[in-house]
C-alpha positions in Angstrom: -3.0 -50.3 12.8 0.1 -52.2 14.0 3.2 -49.8 13.6 5.9 -51.0 11.5 9.5 -49.6 11.8 12.7 -50.1 9.9 15.9 -52.0 11.5 18.0 -48.6 12.1 15.1 -46.5 13.8 13.8 -49.7 15.7 17.4 -50.4 17.1 18.1 -46.5 18.0 15.1 -46.6 19.9 13.4 -49.6 21.3 11.5 -48.0 23.7 9.1 -46.7 21.2 5.6 -47.6 21.8 3.2 -49.1 19.1 -0.4 -47.9 18.9 -2.5 -49.3 21.7 -5.3 -51.4 20.3 -8.8 -51.0 21.8 -10.2 -54.6 22.9 -13.6 -55.6 20.9 -16.0 -58.0 23.0 -14.3 -61.2 22.6 -13.0 -62.5 26.1 -13.0 -58.8 27.6 -11.5 -59.7 30.8 -8.4 -61.2 29.4 -8.0 -59.0 26.4 -8.2 -56.1 29.2 -5.0 -57.6 30.8 -3.3 -58.2 27.7 -3.3 -54.8 26.4 -1.4 -53.5 29.5 1.9 -54.9 27.9 3.3 -54.3 24.7 5.0 -57.1 22.4 7.9 -56.3 20.0 7.2 -58.7 17.3 10.2 -59.1 14.7 10.2 -60.6 11.3 12.2 -60.9 8.1 11.2 -58.5 5.2 10.3 -61.3 2.8 7.3 -61.3 0.7 5.4 -63.8 2.5 6.0 -62.2 5.9 4.9 -58.9 4.7 1.6 -60.5 3.1 0.8 -61.9 6.4 1.3 -58.5 8.4 -0.8 -56.8 5.9 -3.5 -59.4 6.1 -3.3 -59.4 10.0 -3.9 -55.5 9.9 -6.6 -56.0 7.1 -8.4 -58.2 9.6 -7.7 -57.1 12.9 -6.8 -60.0 14.5 -4.6 -57.9 17.0 -7.5 -55.7 17.9 -9.8 -58.7 18.4 -7.4 -60.2 21.2 -6.2 -56.9 22.5 -2.6 -57.6 21.5 -0.8 -54.3 22.0 2.2 -54.8 19.2 5.0 -53.4 17.6 6.2 -55.2 14.3 9.7 -54.7 13.0 11.2 -55.6 10.0 14.9 -56.6 10.4 16.9 -58.2 7.2 19.2 -61.2 7.5 18.7 -64.7 8.3 19.9 -63.8 12.0 18.3 -60.7 12.4 15.4 -61.4 14.2 16.8 -63.9 16.4 19.8 -61.6 17.3 17.0 -58.7 18.0 15.6 -61.0 20.5 18.6 -62.5 22.2 20.0 -58.9 22.8 16.6 -57.6 24.2 15.7 -55.3 21.5 12.5 -57.6 20.5 10.2 -60.0 22.1 9.1 -62.7 19.7 9.5 -64.1 16.1 6.3 -65.6 15.0 7.5 -66.6 11.6 10.8 -68.0 11.1 12.5 -70.4 8.7 16.0 -69.5 10.6 17.5 -73.2 11.3 20.0 -72.2 14.2 17.5 -71.5 16.6 18.4 -74.8 18.7 21.9 -74.3 18.3 21.7 -70.5 19.5 20.0 -71.7 22.5 22.7 -74.5 23.2 25.0 -71.6 23.1 23.3 -69.7 25.7 20.8 -67.4 24.2 17.8 -66.7 26.3 15.3 -68.0 24.3 12.8 -70.5 23.8 10.8 -72.2 20.9 7.3 -71.4 21.7 5.1 -72.6 18.9 4.9 -73.1 14.9 4.5 -70.9 12.2 4.1 -72.7 8.8 4.3 -76.2 9.7 4.6 -78.1 6.4 7.7 -77.3 4.3 6.9 -74.9 1.5 9.8 -75.9 -0.4 10.5 -78.4 -3.6 13.2 -79.3 -5.6 13.3 -78.0 -9.4 15.3 -78.9 -12.3 15.2 -78.7 -16.3 13.5 -81.8 -17.6 16.7 -83.1 -19.3 18.1 -86.2 -17.3 17.1 -85.2 -13.8 13.9 -87.1 -12.9 14.2 -88.0 -9.2 16.4 -87.3 -6.4 18.8 -90.2 -7.2 19.5 -88.3 -10.5 21.0 -85.5 -8.7 24.6 -87.6 -8.1 27.2 -85.6 -9.6 24.9 -82.7 -10.3 25.0 -79.1 -9.1 22.1 -78.0 -6.7 21.8 -74.5 -6.1 21.0 -73.8 -2.6 21.9 -70.9 -0.2 24.8 -70.7 2.2 26.5 -73.9 3.7 24.5 -74.9 6.8 21.5 -72.2 5.9 18.0 -73.5 5.8 18.2 -74.7 1.9 21.3 -76.5 2.2 20.2 -78.3 5.7 16.8 -79.3 4.3 18.4 -80.7 1.2 21.0 -82.8 3.1 18.0 -83.9 5.3 16.0 -84.8 2.4 18.6 -87.0 1.1 19.3 -88.6 4.6 15.7 -89.6 4.8 15.9 -91.2 1.3 19.0 -92.9 1.7 21.1 -90.8 -0.8 24.7 -89.9 0.0 24.7 -86.1 0.0 28.4 -86.0 -0.6 28.1 -87.1 -3.9 26.1 -83.6 -4.7 27.7 -80.4 -5.5 25.7 -77.8 -3.5 26.3 -74.1 -4.6 25.8 -70.9 -2.9 23.4 -69.0 -5.1 21.7 -66.8 -2.6 17.9 -66.8 -1.6 15.7 -69.3 -2.9 14.2 -67.2 -5.6 18.1 -67.0 -6.7 18.8 -70.2 -6.6 15.7 -71.1 -8.9 16.8 -68.3 -11.4 20.3 -69.9 -11.4 18.6 -73.2 -13.0 16.6 -71.3 -15.3 20.1 -69.5 -16.7 21.7 -72.8 -16.8 24.4 -72.1 -14.0 23.2 -75.1 -12.1 21.2 -78.4 -12.6 18.7 -78.1 -10.0 17.7 -76.1 -6.8 15.8 -76.1 -3.6 13.3 -73.2 -3.8 10.2 -72.0 -2.9 6.5 -73.3 -3.9 5.5 -69.9 -4.9 7.5 -70.8 -8.3 5.1 -73.8 -9.2 3.0 -71.8 -11.7 6.3 -70.2 -13.4 6.4 -70.7 -17.3 10.1 -71.3 -17.8 10.6 -75.0 -18.5 11.5 -76.2 -14.8 9.7 -79.3 -13.3 9.4 -80.8 -9.8 11.4 -83.8 -9.7 10.2 -87.2 -7.8 10.2 -87.0 -4.1 11.0 -83.3 -4.4 8.1 -82.2 -2.5 9.3 -81.6 1.0 6.1 -81.3 2.9 5.4 -84.9 1.7 8.8 -86.1 1.8 9.6 -84.6 5.3 6.2 -84.7 6.9 7.9 -84.7 10.3 9.7 -81.5 9.8 8.3 -78.2 11.3 9.1 -75.6 8.6 8.7 -72.5 10.7 8.9 -72.1 14.4 8.1 -69.2 16.7 10.6 -68.2 19.5 10.6 -65.7 22.3 12.7 -64.3 24.7 12.8 -65.7 28.1 12.1 -62.4 29.7 8.9 -62.3 27.1 7.6 -65.6 28.4 8.2 -64.6 32.1 7.2 -60.9 32.2 4.6 -60.4 29.1 3.0 -63.8 29.2 -0.6 -62.5 28.7 0.4 -60.4 25.9 2.1 -63.4 24.4 -1.0 -65.5 24.6 -3.0 -62.8 23.0 -0.5 -62.4 20.0 -0.3 -66.3 19.7 -4.2 -66.5 19.4 -4.2 -63.5 16.8 -2.0 -65.5 14.6 -3.9 -68.5 15.3 -6.9 -67.1 13.9 -5.1 -65.4 11.2 -3.9 -69.0 9.9 -7.1 -70.7 10.5 -8.7 -67.7 8.3 -5.7 -67.9 5.6 -6.3 -71.5 5.2 -10.3 -71.3 4.4 -12.0 -70.2 1.1 -13.2 -67.2 2.6 -9.8 -65.4 2.6 -9.5 -65.3 -1.3 -10.2 -61.9 -1.8 -8.3 -60.5 1.3 -5.2 -62.7 0.5 -4.8 -61.5 -2.9 -5.5 -57.6 -1.7 -2.6 -58.1 0.9 -0.5 -59.6 -1.4 -0.7 -56.7 -4.0 -0.2 -54.3 -1.1 3.1 -56.2 0.0 4.4 -56.7 -3.4 5.6 -53.8 -5.5 5.2 -55.5 -8.9 2.3 -57.9 -8.2 3.1 -61.4 -9.7 -0.4 -63.2 -10.1 1.1 -66.7 -10.8 3.2 -66.5 -7.8 0.3 -65.5 -5.5 -1.8 -68.2 -7.2 0.6 -70.8 -6.3 0.7 -69.8 -2.7 -3.1 -69.5 -2.5 -3.4 -73.2 -3.9 -0.9 -74.7 -1.4 -2.4 -73.1 1.6 -5.9 -74.4 0.5 -5.1 -77.8 -0.6 -2.0 -78.6 1.9 -3.3 -76.6 4.8 0.3 -76.2 6.3 -0.8 -73.9 9.1 -2.6 -74.8 12.3 -5.1 -72.7 14.5 -3.4 -74.5 17.6 0.3 -73.2 17.4 1.7 -75.8 20.0 4.5 -78.2 19.1 4.6 -81.7 20.5 7.6 -83.3 22.3 8.2 -85.3 19.5 8.0 -82.4 17.1 10.7 -80.8 19.1 12.7 -84.1 19.4 12.8 -84.7 15.5 14.2 -81.1 15.1 17.1 -81.5 17.6 17.8 -85.1 16.2 18.1 -83.7 12.5 20.2 -80.8 13.8 22.5 -83.2 15.8 23.1 -85.3 12.7 23.8 -82.6 10.4 26.5 -81.3 12.9 24.8 -77.8 14.2 23.9 -79.2 17.3 26.2 -81.1 20.1 23.5 -82.6 22.1 19.9 -83.4 22.8 18.8 -81.0 25.7 15.5 -81.4 27.7 12.4 -80.1 26.3 11.7 -77.4 28.6 15.4 -76.3 28.2 14.6 -75.3 24.8 11.0 -74.8 24.1 7.8 -73.6 26.4 4.3 -74.2 25.0 2.6 -72.5 27.7 1.3 -69.2 25.7 0.3 -71.6 22.8 -1.6 -73.8 24.8 -3.4 -71.1 26.3 -4.0 -69.3 23.0 -5.4 -72.6 21.5 -7.9 -72.6 24.5 -9.0 -69.3 23.8 -9.5 -69.7 20.2 -11.6 -72.8 21.3 
């Protein structure tokens, strides 16, 4: 099992060793080299990440590829990136943090190394009384997270793509996407941007026309993986092993064969199991196939992200792809998976 530590313990003693994982028969020479270097993987402690972590342990993909790992959960939108930028961690494999490119522009020695969930698992909910489309949001209150945060950023990009003036919408910070959803249920907002995990909820909210972001923003990469320059340089073979493990996990997660293991992992990760929410996530993964076994991103993928953030004001200029991204480990992992 991969060790998991809390933020305080991790920051106090970043030299702790994770459990070495004995390589299996697959790609044995490669695996033997990969085990010599431990990768410190950091993530937010949200339910979806926790489910992936449990499923990864259940299925043994780290062991299969000989990835010696230490997984650490750090709260806060900036937590994982801060840990990597400071040298306290090596890589974040699943992140919706929308300031990665901006932090790199500001000098952080970090690169985007691949994709987590490629399709955006967010949608726009409203009460079915007067709001049926994005255009109906003009003059309305829309619950998002903090200004310039992920939900706010993606709502503005969605409106840009649909030629709607976002300045005519009142965006309010209601916290997390679950809290934004609850704000609409309580009547504190007219609509919200929130997770597809609420698609099966029975509280009267509906998805508005053009609100499904995986359809409305098909070029958007929802979650990126990023790593420190030092990890890419000094722990490259370990990086390849970790990315191969995640590629195998994503491939499995989108297959019908994963049904029982997914629900077992989610029950383990969630104190009070919400079957409707779990079913919504399962359905989305099966129908939309939001992940990919091959974690590589194209220059066009990175270029779209840069153009989007320049337009939204969080990025000042477009940098060469090599200055912000390194797909070498992802490409090697894809070859390893075949």
